[in-house]
C-alpha positions as CSV (number, residue, x, y, z in Angstrom):
1,M,24.2,-108.7,-26.0
2,I,22.3,-107.5,-29.0
3,Y,20.5,-110.8,-29.3
4,A,19.8,-110.8,-25.6
5,I,18.1,-107.4,-25.8
6,I,16.1,-108.3,-28.9
7,G,15.1,-111.7,-27.6
8,T,14.0,-110.3,-24.2
9,G,12.0,-107.6,-25.9
10,L,10.3,-110.1,-28.2
11,L,9.5,-112.3,-25.2
12,F,7.6,-109.5,-23.4
13,V,5.7,-108.7,-26.6
14,A,4.8,-112.4,-27.0
15,I,3.6,-112.6,-23.4
16,G,1.2,-109.7,-24.2
17,F,-0.5,-111.7,-26.9
18,I,-0.3,-115.2,-25.3
19,V,-2.6,-114.3,-22.3
20,T,-6.2,-113.8,-23.3
21,E,-9.5,-113.5,-21.5
22,K,-10.3,-117.1,-22.3
23,N,-7.0,-118.6,-21.0
24,A,-6.3,-116.2,-18.2
25,K,-7.6,-118.6,-15.6
26,Y,-4.9,-121.1,-16.7
27,L,-2.0,-118.8,-17.6
28,L,-2.3,-115.5,-15.7
29,S,-0.2,-115.6,-12.6
30,G,-2.2,-114.9,-9.4
31,Y,-5.6,-115.0,-11.3
32,N,-5.1,-118.7,-12.0
33,T,-4.9,-119.6,-8.3
34,M,-8.0,-117.6,-7.3
35,N,-11.2,-119.4,-6.5
36,E,-14.3,-118.5,-8.6
37,E,-15.7,-116.2,-6.0
38,D,-12.5,-114.0,-6.1
39,R,-12.3,-114.2,-9.9
40,I,-15.7,-112.6,-10.2
41,K,-14.3,-109.6,-8.4
42,V,-11.6,-109.1,-11.0
43,D,-12.5,-106.9,-14.1
44,I,-10.7,-109.3,-16.4
45,K,-12.2,-107.7,-19.5
46,S,-10.5,-104.4,-18.7
47,Y,-7.4,-106.0,-17.2
48,I,-6.3,-108.1,-20.3
49,P,-6.1,-105.0,-22.6
50,Y,-4.0,-103.2,-19.9
51,F,-1.9,-106.3,-19.5
52,R,-1.3,-106.5,-23.3
53,K,-0.5,-102.8,-23.7
54,F,1.9,-102.9,-20.8
55,H,3.8,-105.8,-22.3
56,L,3.8,-104.4,-25.8
57,F,5.2,-101.1,-24.5
58,L,7.7,-102.9,-22.2
59,G,9.0,-105.2,-25.1
60,I,9.3,-102.4,-27.7
61,S,10.8,-99.8,-25.3
62,L,13.3,-102.3,-24.0
63,M,14.5,-103.1,-27.5
64,V,14.7,-99.4,-28.6
65,L,16.3,-98.1,-25.4
66,G,18.4,-101.2,-24.9
67,L,20.0,-101.1,-28.3
68,T,20.5,-97.3,-28.0
69,V,22.3,-97.8,-24.7
70,Y,24.3,-100.7,-26.1
71,Y,25.8,-98.5,-28.9
72,I,26.7,-96.0,-26.2
73,N,28.2,-98.4,-23.7
74,E,27.9,-102.2,-23.6
75,N,28.3,-102.4,-19.9
76,F,25.5,-99.9,-19.3
77,A,23.3,-102.0,-21.7
78,S,23.7,-105.0,-19.4
79,I,22.7,-103.0,-16.4
80,F,19.7,-101.6,-18.3
81,L,18.6,-105.1,-19.3
82,A,18.7,-106.3,-15.7
83,V,17.1,-103.3,-14.0
84,Y,14.5,-101.9,-16.5
85,P,12.1,-104.8,-16.5
86,I,12.1,-104.9,-12.7
87,L,11.2,-101.2,-12.5
88,A,8.5,-101.7,-15.1
89,Y,6.9,-104.5,-13.2
90,I,6.9,-102.5,-10.0
91,Y,4.9,-99.9,-11.8
92,F,2.7,-102.5,-13.4
93,I,1.8,-104.2,-10.1
94,S,1.2,-100.9,-8.4
95,N,-1.4,-100.0,-11.0
96,S,-3.1,-103.3,-11.5
97,S,-4.9,-103.4,-8.2
98,K,-7.6,-101.1,-9.6
99,Y,-8.9,-104.0,-11.7
100,A,-9.5,-106.2,-8.6
101,K,-11.7,-104.0,-6.4
102,G,-13.0,-105.7,-3.3
103,L,-9.9,-107.9,-3.0
104,S,-7.2,-107.4,-0.5
105,S,-4.2,-105.5,-1.8
106,K,-1.7,-107.4,0.4
107,W,-0.6,-109.7,-2.5
108,N,0.1,-106.7,-4.7
109,K,2.1,-105.1,-1.9
110,L,4.0,-108.4,-1.3
111,G,4.8,-108.6,-5.0
112,M,6.1,-105.0,-5.0
113,Y,8.2,-105.7,-1.9
114,I,9.7,-108.8,-3.6
115,L,10.5,-106.9,-6.7
116,A,12.0,-104.0,-4.8
117,G,14.1,-106.5,-2.8
118,T,15.2,-108.2,-6.1
119,L,16.1,-104.8,-7.5
120,I,18.3,-103.9,-4.6
121,F,19.9,-107.3,-4.8
122,V,20.6,-107.0,-8.5
123,I,22.0,-103.5,-8.2
124,G,24.2,-104.7,-5.4
125,I,25.5,-107.6,-7.5
126,L,26.1,-105.3,-10.5
127,G,27.8,-102.8,-8.3
128,Y,30.1,-105.4,-6.8
129,G,30.9,-106.8,-10.3
130,F,32.0,-103.3,-11.5
131,I,34.6,-103.0,-8.7
132,E,38.0,-103.5,-10.3
133,N,39.8,-106.7,-9.3
134,K,43.4,-105.4,-8.9
135,I,46.5,-107.4,-8.5
136,E,49.3,-106.8,-6.0
137,F,52.8,-108.3,-6.3
138,D,56.2,-108.4,-4.8
139,E,59.3,-110.6,-5.0
140,Q,57.4,-113.4,-3.4
141,G,54.5,-113.7,-5.8
142,I,51.2,-112.2,-7.1
143,E,47.9,-111.8,-5.4
144,F,44.6,-111.3,-7.4
145,L,42.3,-109.3,-5.2
146,G,38.5,-109.3,-5.1
147,S,36.0,-111.9,-6.3
148,Y,37.6,-115.1,-7.6
149,G,41.0,-113.9,-6.4
150,E,43.9,-116.1,-5.4
151,T,47.5,-115.8,-4.4
152,L,50.3,-117.3,-6.6
153,E,53.7,-117.9,-5.2
154,E,56.6,-117.2,-7.6
155,S,57.4,-120.9,-7.6
156,E,53.8,-121.7,-8.8
157,I,54.1,-119.6,-11.9
158,A,55.4,-121.1,-15.1
159,S,55.1,-118.1,-17.4
160,I,53.5,-114.7,-17.9
161,E,52.8,-113.4,-21.3
162,L,50.9,-110.8,-23.3
163,I,48.3,-112.1,-25.8
164,N,46.0,-110.3,-28.2
165,A,43.1,-112.7,-28.2
166,L,41.3,-115.0,-25.7
167,P,40.6,-118.7,-26.5
168,K,37.1,-119.3,-27.8
169,I,34.8,-119.5,-24.7
170,T,31.8,-121.9,-24.9
171,R,30.3,-121.4,-21.5
172,R,30.6,-119.9,-18.0
173,T,30.8,-122.6,-15.3
174,N,30.9,-120.3,-12.3
175,G,31.3,-116.6,-12.6
176,F,30.0,-113.1,-13.4
177,S,29.8,-111.6,-16.8
178,L,28.5,-108.1,-17.7
179,G,29.4,-106.6,-21.0
180,S,33.1,-106.5,-21.3
181,I,33.6,-107.6,-17.6
182,H,34.1,-111.3,-17.0
183,K,35.2,-112.8,-13.7
184,G,35.2,-116.5,-12.8
185,Y,35.6,-119.9,-14.4
186,Y,34.9,-120.6,-18.0
187,K,35.3,-123.5,-20.4
188,T,36.9,-123.1,-23.8
189,E,36.0,-124.8,-27.1
190,D,38.7,-127.4,-26.4
191,G,37.2,-128.2,-23.0
192,E,39.9,-126.5,-21.0
193,K,38.8,-124.8,-17.8
194,I,40.3,-121.4,-17.4
195,K,39.9,-118.4,-15.1
196,L,39.0,-114.9,-16.4
197,I,39.6,-111.8,-14.4
198,L,38.8,-109.2,-17.0
199,N,37.9,-105.8,-15.7
200,S,37.7,-104.5,-19.2
201,D,38.3,-105.5,-22.8
202,K,41.7,-103.8,-23.0
203,K,44.2,-105.6,-25.1
204,P,46.7,-107.2,-24.9
205,Y,45.6,-109.4,-22.1
206,I,48.0,-110.8,-19.5
207,L,48.1,-114.6,-19.4
208,F,49.4,-116.2,-16.2
209,T,50.1,-119.9,-16.7
210,K,50.7,-122.0,-13.6
211,K,53.0,-124.9,-13.4
212,D,50.0,-127.2,-13.0
213,G,48.7,-126.0,-16.4
214,H,45.9,-123.8,-15.1
215,K,45.6,-120.4,-16.8
216,I,44.4,-117.0,-15.6
217,F,43.6,-114.3,-18.1
218,Y,43.7,-110.8,-16.7
219,S,42.9,-107.3,-17.9
220,A,43.1,-104.1,-15.8
221,K,40.5,-101.4,-15.8
222,K,42.6,-98.3,-15.6
223,K,46.3,-99.1,-15.9
224,P,47.5,-100.3,-19.4
225,N,48.2,-104.0,-19.3
226,E,51.6,-103.5,-21.0
227,V,52.6,-101.2,-18.1
228,L,51.4,-103.7,-15.5
229,F,53.2,-106.6,-17.3
230,N,56.5,-104.7,-17.3
231,E,56.1,-103.8,-13.6
232,I,55.6,-107.5,-12.8
233,K,58.6,-108.4,-15.0
234,N,60.8,-106.0,-13.2
235,T,59.7,-107.4,-9.8
236,L,59.5,-111.2,-10.3
237,H,62.7,-112.4,-12.0
238,N,62.6,-116.2,-12.0
239,I,59.7,-116.5,-14.4
240,V,59.5,-117.0,-18.1
241,Y,58.1,-113.9,-19.8
242,E,56.8,-113.8,-23.4
243,Q,55.7,-110.6,-25.2
């Protein structure tokens, strides 16, 4: 996450220097698609310094604030990294119209609507990802609720155990990751495809191994994993338990 914050911040700083008055007609989004008649109406000499100052401020503030939030709470840092640039660009677009007097503001409004819609979508995805994926169980089996959930009959489960470390993950193939929250399918260093339903980074993790070899790693958000493990052990008796 630290590298993501610093890298994103440096990217915005770089954008501020890459676009100049000379190359704006090739690189500056929106301006590069205008005809010459409309370009004349844009005060590009004043706009470029505004563009540069905005991106410098965005990049530096993102790194400073992002790292500060990261050391307070890693999950909040992920939210900040996703939301802060969108809010900043909404402000940027709303103030940039003054450099294009005489041109219709409909494209600026459209851009703001798109960003606002994106912001709402991102917040919705983040909010959904923060909802704890709980598990329910009885004498018949176990059900993982929420996104990437599934139901395991007792006969499908080979073993359940507590482990202190996850296998080394190389990439996410289909899932959601935000700070210490990981939900979905991932590949390990050995090429094994596993499912993570980690609502937190609480240890030890609970490893469910199915008889077909597939593995599900689980961590609760509120309840200690050891307590949950013992509750399952006292409910489902025909399974191998390792602790």
